Backbone as JSON Lines, residues from 0, in Angstrom:
{"i":0,"aa":"X","n":[0.93,-1.25,0.2],"ca":[-0.24,-0.05,-0.02],"c":[0.91,1.38,0.04]}
{"i":1,"aa":"X","n":[0.57,2.48,-0.64],"ca":[1.08,3.49,-0.82],"c":[0.97,4.39,0.48]}
{"i":2,"aa":"X","n":[1.6,5.46,0.65],"ca":[1.17,6.2,1.85],"c":[-0.25,6.95,1.56]}
{"i":3,"aa":"X","n":[-0.55,7.17,0.28],"ca":[-1.81,7.84,0.23],"c":[-2.87,6.85,0.31]}
{"i":4,"aa":"X","n":[-2.91,5.6,-0.12],"ca":[-3.64,4.28,-0.09],"c":[-3.8,4.33,1.84]}
{"i":5,"aa":"X","n":[-2.76,4.07,2.29],"ca":[-3.0,3.54,3.79],"c":[-3.64,5.15,4.43]}
{"i":6,"aa":"X","n":[-3.52,6.23,4.13],"ca":[-4.15,7.36,4.74],"c":[-5.99,6.95,4.45]}
{"i":7,"aa":"X","n":[-6.01,7.04,3.29],"ca":[-7.26,7.17,2.68],"c":[-8.0,5.66,3.45]}
{"i":8,"aa":"X","n":[-7.08,4.7,3.78],"ca":[-8.12,3.63,4.33],"c":[-7.83,3.54,5.95]}
{"i":9,"aa":"X","n":[-6.6,4.42,6.34],"ca":[-7.13,4.87,8.03],"c":[-8.16,5.67,8.24]}
{"i":10,"aa":"X","n":[-8.32,6.65,7.46],"ca":[-9.84,7.64,7.6],"c":[-10.78,6.96,7.41]}
{"i":11,"aa":"X","n":[-10.9,6.08,6.63],"ca":[-12.24,5.36,6.32],"c":[-12.44,4.17,7.39]}
{"i":12,"aa":"X","n":[-11.42,4.08,7.96],"ca":[-11.64,3.1,9.26],"c":[-11.94,3.63,10.21]}
{"i":13,"aa":"X","n":[-11.31,4.81,10.85],"ca":[-11.48,5.83,11.92],"c":[-13.26,6.08,11.67]}
{"i":14,"aa":"X","n":[-13.69,6.16,10.48],"ca":[-15.02,6.89,10.46],"c":[-16.0,6.21,10.16]}
{"i":15,"aa":"X","n":[-15.46,4.92,10.34],"ca":[-16.48,3.52,9.4],"c":[-17.02,3.81,8.56]}
{"i":16,"aa":"X","n":[-16.64,3.95,7.47],"ca":[-17.33,4.22,6.16],"c":[-16.65,3.06,5.32]}
{"i":17,"aa":"X","n":[-17.67,2.45,4.51],"ca":[-16.8,1.6,4.15],"c":[-16.57,1.98,2.47]}
{"i":18,"aa":"X","n":[-15.6,0.96,1.81],"ca":[-15.51,1.39,0.3],"c":[-16.61,1.73,-0.46]}
{"i":19,"aa":"X","n":[-17.69,1.15,-0.32],"ca":[-18.63,1.29,-1.42],"c":[-19.35,3.02,-0.8]}
{"i":20,"aa":"X","n":[-19.28,2.87,0.42],"ca":[-19.86,4.6,1.02],"c":[-19.24,5.42,0.31]}
{"i":21,"aa":"X","n":[-17.8,5.36,0.57],"ca":[-16.78,6.16,-0.04],"c":[-16.98,6.49,-1.39]}
{"i":22,"aa":"X","n":[-17.09,5.55,-2.39],"ca":[-17.37,5.4,-3.78],"c":[-18.51,6.14,-4.05]}
{"i":23,"aa":"X","n":[-19.48,5.9,-3.34],"ca":[-21.06,6.73,-3.83],"c":[-20.83,8.2,-3.17]}
{"i":24,"aa":"X","n":[-20.15,8.41,-2.38],"ca":[-19.98,9.82,-1.97],"c":[-19.12,10.45,-2.95]}
{"i":25,"aa":"X","n":[-17.98,10.0,-3.61],"ca":[-17.22,10.45,-4.62],"c":[-17.34,10.38,-5.93]}
{"i":26,"aa":"X","n":[-18.89,9.45,-6.19],"ca":[-19.2,9.05,-7.68],"c":[-17.99,8.3,-8.6]}
{"i":27,"aa":"X","n":[-17.44,7.42,-7.91],"ca":[-16.23,6.61,-8.43],"c":[-17.23,5.19,-7.91]}
{"i":28,"aa":"X","n":[-16.25,4.29,-8.57],"ca":[-16.68,2.91,-8.28],"c":[-15.92,2.2,-6.94]}
{"i":29,"aa":"X","n":[-16.56,1.61,-6.53],"ca":[-15.78,0.75,-4.87],"c":[-14.27,0.2,-5.53]}
{"i":30,"aa":"X","n":[-14.58,-0.43,-6.74],"ca":[-12.9,-0.93,-7.29],"c":[-11.93,-0.01,-7.33]}
{"i":31,"aa":"X","n":[-12.19,1.42,-7.6],"ca":[-11.51,2.26,-7.42],"c":[-10.7,2.58,-6.52]}
{"i":32,"aa":"X","n":[-11.81,2.75,-5.44],"ca":[-11.53,3.27,-4.17],"c":[-10.13,1.81,-3.42]}
{"i":33,"aa":"X","n":[-10.59,1.0,-3.86],"ca":[-10.09,-0.22,-3.56],"c":[-8.43,-0.24,-4.12]}
{"i":34,"aa":"X","n":[-8.32,0.14,-5.28],"ca":[-7.07,0.24,-5.93],"c":[-6.34,1.46,-5.67]}
{"i":35,"aa":"X","n":[-7.12,2.47,-5.24],"ca":[-6.32,3.83,-4.11],"c":[-5.81,2.91,-3.22]}
{"i":36,"aa":"X","n":[-6.58,2.48,-2.12],"ca":[-5.74,1.73,-1.1],"c":[-4.88,0.87,-0.99]}
{"i":37,"aa":"X","n":[-4.68,0.07,-2.01],"ca":[-3.82,-0.97,-2.53],"c":[-2.57,-0.4,-3.04]}
{"i":38,"aa":"X","n":[-2.64,0.88,-3.68],"ca":[-1.53,1.54,-4.29],"c":[-1.41,1.14,-5.77]}
{"i":39,"aa":"X","n":[-2.57,0.39,-6.26],"ca":[-2.53,0.11,-7.62],"c":[-2.83,1.16,-8.38]}
{"i":40,"aa":"X","n":[-3.6,2.22,-7.99],"ca":[-3.9,3.36,-8.77],"c":[-3.48,4.66,-7.83]}
{"i":41,"aa":"X","n":[-3.81,5.72,-8.14],"ca":[-3.54,7.01,-7.2],"c":[-4.28,8.09,-7.51]}
{"i":42,"aa":"X","n":[-5.06,8.69,-6.6],"ca":[-5.87,9.78,-7.08],"c":[-5.1,10.91,-7.46]}
{"i":43,"aa":"X","n":[-5.59,11.86,-8.49],"ca":[-5.35,12.83,-8.81],"c":[-5.28,14.07,-7.58]}
{"i":44,"aa":"X","n":[-4.88,15.21,-7.21],"ca":[-4.83,16.3,-6.75],"c":[-6.33,16.54,-6.44]}
{"i":45,"aa":"X","n":[-7.02,17.0,-7.59],"ca":[-8.52,17.11,-7.28],"c":[-9.3,16.35,-6.67]}
{"i":46,"aa":"X","n":[-9.06,15.06,-6.82],"ca":[-9.9,13.85,-6.5],"c":[-9.28,14.06,-4.88]}
{"i":47,"aa":"X","n":[-7.98,13.99,-4.27],"ca":[-7.86,14.06,-3.07],"c":[-8.39,15.1,-2.45]}
{"i":48,"aa":"X","n":[-8.55,16.48,-2.86],"ca":[-9.52,17.6,-2.45],"c":[-10.9,16.85,-2.04]}
{"i":49,"aa":"X","n":[-11.32,16.15,-2.8],"ca":[-13.05,15.36,-2.71],"c":[-12.96,14.71,-1.62]}
{"i":50,"aa":"X","n":[-11.82,13.83,-1.6],"ca":[-11.71,12.7,-0.57],"c":[-11.63,13.55,0.61]}
{"i":51,"aa":"X","n":[-10.7,14.47,0.7],"ca":[-10.65,15.18,1.93],"c":[-11.83,15.83,2.81]}
{"i":52,"aa":"X","n":[-12.92,16.33,1.35],"ca":[-13.87,16.76,2.04],"c":[-14.91,15.64,2.42]}
{"i":53,"aa":"X","n":[-14.64,14.96,1.92],"ca":[-15.52,13.96,2.83],"c":[-15.32,13.3,3.94]}
{"i":54,"aa":"X","n":[-14.04,13.37,4.29],"ca":[-13.42,12.79,5.8],"c":[-13.45,14.03,6.47]}
{"i":55,"aa":"X","n":[-13.43,15.47,6.28],"ca":[-13.45,16.67,6.96],"c":[-12.01,16.88,6.96]}
{"i":56,"aa":"X","n":[-11.12,16.57,6.71],"ca":[-9.74,16.89,6.98],"c":[-9.26,18.18,5.74]}
{"i":57,"aa":"X","n":[-7.76,18.59,5.68],"ca":[-7.42,19.37,4.61],"c":[-6.63,18.09,3.75]}
{"i":58,"aa":"X","n":[-6.45,18.29,2.52],"ca":[-6.09,17.5,1.71],"c":[-4.79,17.1,2.01]}
{"i":59,"aa":"X","n":[-3.78,18.28,2.36],"ca":[-2.22,18.04,3.02],"c":[-2.38,16.96,3.98]}
{"i":60,"aa":"X","n":[-3.34,16.55,4.61],"ca":[-3.22,15.54,5.4],"c":[-3.37,13.99,4.77]}
{"i":61,"aa":"X","n":[-3.83,14.31,3.5],"ca":[-3.97,12.91,2.62],"c":[-2.61,12.57,1.87]}
{"i":62,"aa":"X","n":[-2.29,13.85,1.16],"ca":[-1.13,13.76,0.35],"c":[-0.51,15.25,0.08]}
{"i":63,"aa":"X","n":[0.56,15.23,-0.11],"ca":[1.1,16.3,-0.61],"c":[1.23,16.66,-2.07]}
{"i":64,"aa":"X","n":[0.57,17.86,-2.58],"ca":[0.78,18.39,-4.34],"c":[2.28,17.94,-4.61]}
{"i":65,"aa":"X","n":[3.23,18.45,-3.87],"ca":[4.59,18.41,-4.63],"c":[5.04,16.65,-4.5]}
{"i":66,"aa":"X","n":[4.37,16.05,-3.63],"ca":[4.98,14.47,-3.68],"c":[4.33,13.68,-4.86]}
{"i":67,"aa":"X","n":[2.96,14.29,-5.33],"ca":[2.33,13.74,-5.97],"c":[3.08,13.88,-7.47]}
{"i":68,"aa":"X","n":[3.23,15.08,-7.68],"ca":[3.7,15.48,-8.94],"c":[5.07,14.97,-9.28]}
{"i":69,"aa":"X","n":[5.81,14.59,-7.72],"ca":[7.13,14.14,-8.12],"c":[6.74,12.89,-8.21]}
{"i":70,"aa":"X","n":[5.96,11.71,-7.78],"ca":[5.78,10.54,-8.03],"c":[5.76,10.25,-9.52]}
{"i":71,"aa":"X","n":[4.53,11.08,-10.06],"ca":[4.11,10.67,-11.62],"c":[5.8,10.94,-12.23]}
{"i":72,"aa":"X","n":[6.19,12.11,-11.92],"ca":[7.52,12.26,-12.96],"c":[8.88,11.11,-12.64]}
{"i":73,"aa":"X","n":[8.46,10.72,-11.57],"ca":[9.69,9.82,-11.36],"c":[9.45,8.37,-11.96]}
{"i":74,"aa":"X","n":[8.14,8.4,-12.13],"ca":[7.47,6.85,-12.8],"c":[7.95,7.08,-14.37]}
{"i":75,"aa":"X","n":[8.68,8.39,-15.28],"ca":[8.97,8.34,-16.43],"c":[10.39,8.72,-16.41]}
{"i":76,"aa":"X","n":[11.13,9.39,-15.45],"ca":[12.55,9.56,-15.43],"c":[13.33,8.11,-14.45]}
{"i":77,"aa":"X","n":[12.38,7.8,-13.92],"ca":[12.89,6.4,-12.95],"c":[14.35,6.73,-12.13]}
{"i":78,"aa":"X","n":[15.23,6.54,-12.24],"ca":[16.16,6.91,-11.1],"c":[17.07,7.79,-11.81]}
{"i":79,"aa":"X","n":[16.59,8.84,-13.13],"ca":[17.19,9.58,-14.02],"c":[17.59,8.97,-15.06]}
{"i":80,"aa":"X","n":[17.25,7.55,-15.13],"ca":[17.57,7.14,-16.35],"c":[19.52,6.87,-16.19]}
{"i":81,"aa":"X","n":[19.81,6.99,-15.56],"ca":[21.42,7.24,-15.29],"c":[22.25,8.29,-15.47]}
{"i":82,"aa":"X","n":[21.34,9.28,-15.93],"ca":[21.82,10.77,-15.99],"c":[21.97,11.45,-14.68]}
{"i":83,"aa":"X","n":[23.11,12.21,-14.59],"ca":[23.13,13.19,-13.45],"c":[22.05,14.22,-13.28]}
{"i":84,"aa":"X","n":[21.98,15.15,-12.4],"ca":[20.61,15.79,-12.49],"c":[20.75,16.92,-13.02]}
{"i":85,"aa":"X","n":[21.74,17.63,-13.4],"ca":[21.94,18.45,-14.26],"c":[21.73,18.18,-15.97]}
{"i":86,"aa":"X","n":[22.38,17.05,-16.15],"ca":[22.25,16.71,-17.72],"c":[20.82,16.05,-17.58]}
{"i":87,"aa":"X","n":[20.22,15.49,-16.78],"ca":[18.76,14.98,-16.67],"c":[17.77,16.32,-16.86]}
{"i":88,"aa":"X","n":[17.87,17.38,-16.34],"ca":[17.37,18.83,-16.55],"c":[17.2,19.22,-18.06]}
{"i":89,"aa":"X","n":[18.8,19.27,-18.51],"ca":[18.88,19.64,-19.8],"c":[17.99,18.54,-20.71]}
{"i":90,"aa":"X","n":[17.92,17.54,-20.59],"ca":[17.31,16.59,-21.3],"c":[16.01,16.74,-21.27]}
{"i":91,"aa":"X","n":[15.47,17.02,-20.48],"ca":[14.05,17.38,-20.32],"c":[13.65,18.28,-20.71]}
{"i":92,"aa":"X","n":[14.6,19.63,-20.84],"ca":[14.31,20.62,-21.47],"c":[14.43,20.64,-22.83]}
{"i":93,"aa":"X","n":[15.39,20.03,-23.19],"ca":[15.69,19.35,-24.79],"c":[14.23,18.73,-25.34]}
{"i":94,"aa":"X","n":[13.84,17.94,-24.66],"ca":[12.58,17.14,-24.96],"c":[11.4,18.04,-24.89]}
{"i":95,"aa":"X","n":[11.2,18.91,-24.04],"ca":[9.93,20.26,-24.28],"c":[10.15,21.26,-25.34]}
{"i":96,"aa":"X","n":[11.39,21.02,-25.64],"ca":[11.35,22.22,-26.84],"c":[11.29,21.32,-27.84]}
{"i":97,"aa":"X","n":[11.4,20.13,-28.0],"ca":[11.1,19.75,-29.55],"c":[9.5,19.04,-29.29]}
{"i":98,"aa":"X","n":[8.92,18.48,-28.33],"ca":[7.5,18.09,-28.08],"c":[6.41,19.39,-28.64]}
{"i":99,"aa":"X","n":[5.39,18.46,-28.75],"ca":[4.15,19.38,-29.07],"c":[4.04,20.77,-28.13]}
{"i":100,"aa":"X","n":[3.78,21.84,-28.43],"ca":[3.56,23.3,-27.62],"c":[2.74,22.89,-26.4]}
{"i":101,"aa":"X","n":[1.42,22.23,-26.7],"ca":[0.62,22.57,-25.86],"c":[0.52,21.39,-24.79]}
{"i":102,"aa":"X","n":[1.03,20.21,-25.25],"ca":[1.58,19.32,-24.19],"c":[2.94,19.7,-23.28]}
{"i":103,"aa":"X","n":[3.4,20.49,-24.05],"ca":[4.99,21.15,-22.99],"c":[4.48,22.14,-22.14]}
{"i":104,"aa":"X","n":[3.36,22.58,-22.36],"ca":[2.77,23.95,-21.73],"c":[2.24,23.07,-20.66]}
{"i":105,"aa":"X","n":[1.42,22.12,-20.84],"ca":[0.37,21.51,-19.67],"c":[1.79,20.88,-18.62]}
{"i":106,"aa":"X","n":[2.43,20.1,-19.43],"ca":[3.57,19.22,-18.64],"c":[4.4,20.41,-17.57]}
{"i":107,"aa":"X","n":[4.64,21.62,-18.19],"ca":[5.5,22.77,-17.28],"c":[4.5,22.97,-16.31]}
{"i":108,"aa":"X","n":[3.37,23.25,-16.65],"ca":[2.1,23.72,-15.34],"c":[1.95,22.53,-14.15]}
{"i":109,"aa":"X","n":[2.17,21.19,-14.58],"ca":[1.77,20.22,-13.69],"c":[3.21,20.12,-12.88]}
{"i":110,"aa":"X","n":[4.37,19.98,-13.75],"ca":[5.21,19.3,-12.76],"c":[6.57,20.71,-12.59]}
{"i":111,"aa":"X","n":[6.45,21.78,-12.92],"ca":[7.29,22.86,-12.34],"c":[6.31,23.92,-11.59]}
{"i":112,"aa":"X","n":[4.92,24.41,-11.92],"ca":[4.32,25.13,-11.26],"c":[3.62,24.52,-10.49]}
{"i":113,"aa":"X","n":[3.54,22.77,-10.39],"ca":[2.84,22.18,-9.6],"c":[0.97,22.5,-9.35]}
{"i":114,"aa":"X","n":[0.62,22.74,-10.86],"ca":[-0.68,22.97,-10.63],"c":[-1.6,21.68,-10.87]}
{"i":115,"aa":"X","n":[-2.75,21.67,-10.49],"ca":[-3.45,20.3,-10.48],"c":[-4.52,20.12,-11.99]}
{"i":116,"aa":"X","n":[-4.6,19.32,-12.17],"ca":[-5.45,18.8,-13.57],"c":[-6.62,19.71,-13.68]}
{"i":117,"aa":"X","n":[-7.25,19.92,-12.37],"ca":[-8.0,20.8,-12.64],"c":[-7.69,22.31,-13.06]}
{"i":118,"aa":"X","n":[-6.86,22.61,-12.39],"ca":[-6.38,24.16,-12.45],"c":[-6.05,24.23,-13.99]}
{"i":119,"aa":"X","n":[-5.19,23.51,-14.53],"ca":[-4.56,23.59,-15.64],"c":[-5.37,23.45,-16.81]}
{"i":120,"aa":"X","n":[-6.57,22.86,-16.47],"ca":[-7.75,22.23,-17.43],"c":[-8.15,23.9,-17.62]}
{"i":121,"aa":"X","n":[-8.6,24.47,-16.67],"ca":[-9.35,25.64,-16.53],"c":[-8.42,26.69,-17.03]}
{"i":122,"aa":"X","n":[-6.98,26.93,-17.38],"ca":[-5.7,27.75,-17.59],"c":[-5.83,27.65,-19.22]}
{"i":123,"aa":"X","n":[-6.25,26.42,-19.45],"ca":[-5.9,26.26,-21.01],"c":[-7.4,25.77,-21.56]}
{"i":124,"aa":"X","n":[-8.48,25.91,-20.99],"ca":[-9.76,25.72,-21.64],"c":[-10.16,24.47,-21.95]}
{"i":125,"aa":"X","n":[-9.56,23.5,-21.27],"ca":[-9.94,21.86,-21.98],"c":[-10.44,21.51,-20.92]}
{"i":126,"aa":"X","n":[-10.89,19.91,-21.19],"ca":[-11.46,19.11,-20.09],"c":[-10.58,18.89,-19.29]}
{"i":127,"aa":"X","n":[-10.68,18.21,-17.73],"ca":[-9.6,17.9,-17.25],"c":[-9.04,16.26,-17.55]}
{"i":128,"aa":"X","n":[-9.87,15.74,-18.36],"ca":[-9.69,14.28,-18.72],"c":[-8.73,14.47,-19.7]}
{"i":129,"aa":"X","n":[-8.83,15.63,-20.52],"ca":[-7.89,15.79,-21.57],"c":[-6.53,16.15,-20.81]}
{"i":130,"aa":"X","n":[-6.59,17.1,-20.19],"ca":[-5.25,17.21,-19.26],"c":[-4.67,15.65,-19.09]}
{"i":131,"aa":"X","n":[-5.18,15.33,-18.26],"ca":[-4.82,13.88,-17.79],"c":[-4.15,12.9,-18.94]}
{"i":132,"aa":"X","n":[-4.87,13.07,-19.88],"ca":[-4.52,12.27,-21.2],"c":[-3.22,12.69,-21.83]}
{"i":133,"aa":"X","n":[-3.22,14.3,-22.07],"ca":[-2.11,14.83,-22.7],"c":[-0.82,14.51,-21.44]}
{"i":134,"aa":"X","n":[-1.1,14.76,-20.25],"ca":[-0.11,14.31,-19.28],"c":[0.45,12.81,-19.29]}
{"i":135,"aa":"X","n":[-0.32,11.71,-19.46],"ca":[0.04,10.46,-19.7],"c":[0.76,10.46,-20.87]}
{"i":136,"aa":"X","n":[0.29,10.85,-22.04],"ca":[0.92,10.8,-23.09],"c":[2.36,11.28,-23.15]}
{"i":137,"aa":"X","n":[2.37,12.43,-22.6],"ca":[3.94,13.27,-22.66],"c":[5.05,12.47,-21.5]}
{"i":138,"aa":"X","n":[4.31,11.69,-20.35],"ca":[5.19,11.26,-19.84],"c":[6.02,9.99,-20.47]}
{"i":139,"aa":"X","n":[5.13,9.33,-21.1],"ca":[5.57,8.05,-22.18],"c":[6.37,8.58,-22.66]}
{"i":140,"aa":"X","n":[6.08,9.48,-23.81],"ca":[7.12,10.25,-24.52],"c":[8.63,10.72,-23.93]}
{"i":141,"aa":"X","n":[8.36,11.31,-22.82],"ca":[9.35,11.8,-22.07],"c":[10.36,10.25,-21.32]}
{"i":142,"aa":"X","n":[9.54,9.37,-21.06],"ca":[10.36,8.33,-20.67],"c":[11.35,7.49,-22.14]}
{"i":143,"aa":"X","n":[10.57,7.37,-22.91],"ca":[11.18,7.04,-24.04],"c":[12.36,7.96,-24.72]}
{"i":144,"aa":"X","n":[12.22,8.99,-24.85],"ca":[13.11,10.02,-25.14],"c":[14.19,9.86,-24.09]}
{"i":145,"aa":"X","n":[14.32,9.94,-22.98],"ca":[15.22,9.58,-22.02],"c":[16.19,8.47,-22.12]}
{"i":146,"aa":"X","n":[15.27,7.36,-22.22],"ca":[15.9,6.23,-22.62],"c":[16.83,6.48,-23.94]}
{"i":147,"aa":"X","n":[16.36,6.5,-24.91],"ca":[17.5,6.96,-26.3],"c":[18.27,8.18,-25.97]}
{"i":148,"aa":"X","n":[17.97,9.05,-25.31],"ca":[19.09,9.97,-24.85],"c":[20.13,9.5,-24.14]}
{"i":149,"aa":"X","n":[19.94,8.74,-23.38],"ca":[20.86,7.83,-22.72],"c":[21.51,7.31,-23.03]}
{"i":150,"aa":"X","n":[21.3,6.67,-24.19],"ca":[21.66,5.64,-24.9],"c":[22.46,5.92,-26.19]}
{"i":151,"aa":"X","n":[22.32,7.16,-26.49],"ca":[23.32,7.95,-27.28],"c":[24.79,8.54,-26.95]}
């Protein structure tokens, strides 16, 4: 279980709320709540704010926005793909210059300015699901780019 999953499970147990009851309040499936708690999936920061609202706590008690963004980014850069920190920063900068402009701008909003998907969607006038999709695609492209960059 992840730290976020542990916290959700703990808050749910303290308040004697079933996974199904939490899912119903959040308009998601019980299976998704289970995946959050097991660490198989991670709620985005907008959902964490909703979860916090259900439990009457601050979102920061469940997860820190910085740590969520860092975890997402580490999934695509791994241990830096064998690159030193300065070289990794240069490689990411190079990738962003070569990438689609909208995807790069959204990536920077998420991982440099630490904006939530909701804030980013509002900023660009697009849906949250579109932002999530673009971020996912950009992370996959970055992972591939860094692998090739390190191999050259």
